[in-house]
C-alpha positions as a Markdown table, in Angstrom:
| # | Residue | x | y | z |
|---|---|---|---|---|
| 1 | Unk | -25.4 | 4.9 | 0.5 |
| 2 | Unk | -24.8 | 3.0 | 3.8 |
| 3 | Unk | -23.9 | 5.1 | 6.8 |
| 4 | Unk | -20.4 | 3.7 | 7.1 |
| 5 | Unk | -18.5 | 0.9 | 8.9 |
| 6 | Unk | -19.0 | 0.2 | 12.6 |
| 7 | Unk | -17.2 | 2.6 | 15.0 |
| 8 | Unk | -14.9 | 1.1 | 17.6 |
| 9 | Unk | -14.7 | 3.2 | 20.8 |
| 10 | Unk | -11.9 | 2.6 | 23.2 |
| 11 | Unk | -11.9 | 4.6 | 26.5 |
| 12 | Unk | -9.0 | 6.1 | 28.4 |
| 13 | Unk | -7.2 | 5.0 | 31.6 |
| 14 | Unk | -9.4 | 4.9 | 34.7 |
| 15 | Unk | -12.6 | 5.2 | 32.7 |
| 16 | Unk | -15.1 | 3.0 | 30.9 |
| 17 | Unk | -17.2 | 2.8 | 27.8 |
| 18 | Unk | -20.1 | 4.1 | 29.9 |
| 19 | Unk | -18.2 | 7.1 | 31.2 |
| 20 | Unk | -16.3 | 8.0 | 28.1 |
| 21 | Unk | -18.9 | 7.3 | 25.4 |
| 22 | Unk | -22.4 | 6.6 | 26.6 |
| 23 | Unk | -23.0 | 9.3 | 29.2 |
| 24 | Unk | -21.6 | 12.2 | 27.1 |
| 25 | Unk | -23.9 | 11.1 | 24.3 |
| 26 | Unk | -21.4 | 9.8 | 21.7 |
| 27 | Unk | -23.0 | 6.4 | 21.3 |
| 28 | Unk | -26.5 | 8.0 | 20.9 |
| 29 | Unk | -25.1 | 10.5 | 18.4 |
| 30 | Unk | -23.5 | 7.7 | 16.3 |
| 31 | Unk | -26.7 | 5.6 | 16.5 |
| 32 | Unk | -28.7 | 8.7 | 15.2 |
| 33 | Unk | -26.3 | 8.7 | 12.3 |
| 34 | Unk | -27.0 | 5.0 | 11.6 |
| 35 | Unk | -23.6 | 3.9 | 12.8 |
| 36 | Unk | -23.1 | 0.6 | 14.7 |
| 37 | Unk | -20.8 | 1.1 | 17.7 |
| 38 | Unk | -18.5 | -1.3 | 19.4 |
| 39 | Unk | -17.7 | 0.2 | 22.8 |
| 40 | Unk | -15.3 | -1.9 | 24.8 |
| 41 | Unk | -14.3 | -1.9 | 28.4 |
| 42 | Unk | -10.6 | -2.6 | 28.9 |
| 43 | Unk | -9.7 | -5.1 | 31.6 |
| 44 | Unk | -10.1 | -3.7 | 35.1 |
| 45 | Unk | -12.5 | -1.0 | 33.9 |
| 46 | Unk | -16.2 | -0.6 | 33.6 |
| 47 | Unk | -18.0 | -4.0 | 33.3 |
| 48 | Unk | -14.8 | -5.9 | 32.2 |
| 49 | Unk | -13.3 | -8.4 | 34.6 |
| 50 | Unk | -10.7 | -7.2 | 37.1 |
| 51 | Unk | -8.1 | -10.0 | 37.0 |
| 52 | Unk | -5.3 | -10.1 | 39.5 |
| 53 | Unk | -2.8 | -11.5 | 37.1 |
| 54 | Unk | -0.7 | -9.0 | 35.2 |
| 55 | Unk | -0.5 | -11.4 | 32.3 |
| 56 | Unk | -4.1 | -10.7 | 31.4 |
| 57 | Unk | -3.4 | -7.0 | 31.0 |
| 58 | Unk | -0.7 | -7.9 | 28.4 |
| 59 | Unk | -3.4 | -9.1 | 26.0 |
| 60 | Unk | -5.4 | -5.8 | 26.0 |
| 61 | Unk | -4.9 | -5.4 | 22.2 |
| 62 | Unk | -6.0 | -8.9 | 21.5 |
| 63 | Unk | -9.2 | -8.3 | 23.6 |
| 64 | Unk | -10.0 | -5.3 | 21.5 |
| 65 | Unk | -9.3 | -7.2 | 18.3 |
| 66 | Unk | -11.7 | -9.9 | 19.5 |
| 67 | Unk | -14.4 | -7.2 | 20.0 |
| 68 | Unk | -14.3 | -6.3 | 16.3 |
| 69 | Unk | -14.1 | -10.0 | 15.2 |
| 70 | Unk | -13.8 | -10.6 | 11.5 |
| 71 | Unk | -15.2 | -7.2 | 10.4 |
| 72 | Unk | -13.2 | -6.1 | 7.4 |
| 73 | Unk | -13.4 | -2.4 | 8.1 |
| 74 | Unk | -14.1 | -0.2 | 11.2 |
| 75 | Unk | -13.7 | 3.4 | 12.1 |
| 76 | Unk | -11.9 | 3.7 | 15.4 |
| 77 | Unk | -11.8 | 6.4 | 18.1 |
| 78 | Unk | -9.6 | 6.1 | 21.2 |
| 79 | Unk | -9.2 | 8.5 | 24.1 |
| 80 | Unk | -5.9 | 8.7 | 26.0 |
| 81 | Unk | -4.8 | 5.1 | 26.7 |
| 82 | Unk | -7.5 | 3.9 | 24.3 |
| 83 | Unk | -5.7 | 5.7 | 21.5 |
| 84 | Unk | -2.5 | 3.9 | 22.4 |
| 85 | Unk | -4.4 | 0.6 | 22.3 |
| 86 | Unk | -5.8 | 1.5 | 18.8 |
| 87 | Unk | -2.4 | 2.4 | 17.5 |
| 88 | Unk | -1.0 | -1.0 | 18.6 |
| 89 | Unk | -4.1 | -2.7 | 17.0 |
| 90 | Unk | -3.5 | -1.0 | 13.7 |
| 91 | Unk | 0.1 | -2.2 | 13.7 |
| 92 | Unk | -1.2 | -5.8 | 14.2 |
| 93 | Unk | -4.2 | -5.8 | 11.8 |
| 94 | Unk | -2.9 | -3.4 | 9.2 |
| 95 | Unk | -4.1 | 0.1 | 8.3 |
| 96 | Unk | -6.3 | -1.2 | 5.6 |
| 97 | Unk | -8.8 | -2.5 | 8.2 |
| 98 | Unk | -9.5 | 1.0 | 9.5 |
| 99 | Unk | -11.2 | 3.9 | 8.0 |
| 100 | Unk | -10.0 | 7.5 | 8.2 |
| 101 | Unk | -9.3 | 8.3 | 11.9 |
| 102 | Unk | -12.0 | 10.6 | 13.3 |
| 103 | Unk | -9.4 | 12.9 | 14.7 |
| 104 | Unk | -8.0 | 13.6 | 11.2 |
| 105 | Unk | -11.5 | 14.5 | 9.9 |
| 106 | Unk | -12.3 | 16.6 | 13.0 |
| 107 | Unk | -8.9 | 18.4 | 12.9 |
| 108 | Unk | -9.5 | 19.4 | 9.2 |
| 109 | Unk | -13.0 | 20.8 | 10.2 |
| 110 | Unk | -11.5 | 22.8 | 13.0 |
| 111 | Unk | -8.7 | 24.2 | 10.7 |
| 112 | Unk | -11.3 | 25.1 | 8.0 |
| 113 | Unk | -13.4 | 26.8 | 10.7 |
| 114 | Unk | -10.4 | 28.8 | 11.9 |
| 115 | Unk | -9.5 | 29.7 | 8.3 |
| 116 | Unk | -6.3 | 27.6 | 8.4 |
């Protein structure tokens, strides 16, 4: 069985893909599980351009959508502002293009561990 769809990673405010996902080991962990990762830097963060025009920042969701291209299905994990971007992306692309959110699976594991 294939390991699953690619995992889209969107960092939080004042962070980057490097800081939120690579340094803590998330990208390596997902690679060890055979998962492709798509870690984006939002405009003005990490290696992304730092445009002066506020209009560019209005297209953040479109930039993230472009990062996943025409893939039919991705799992997605967003931290802080990244979660907000993902929620907006789901409303544009439709929930059928996204696997079960990781936080739902993790929350169930935590509840099971705690006996809840």
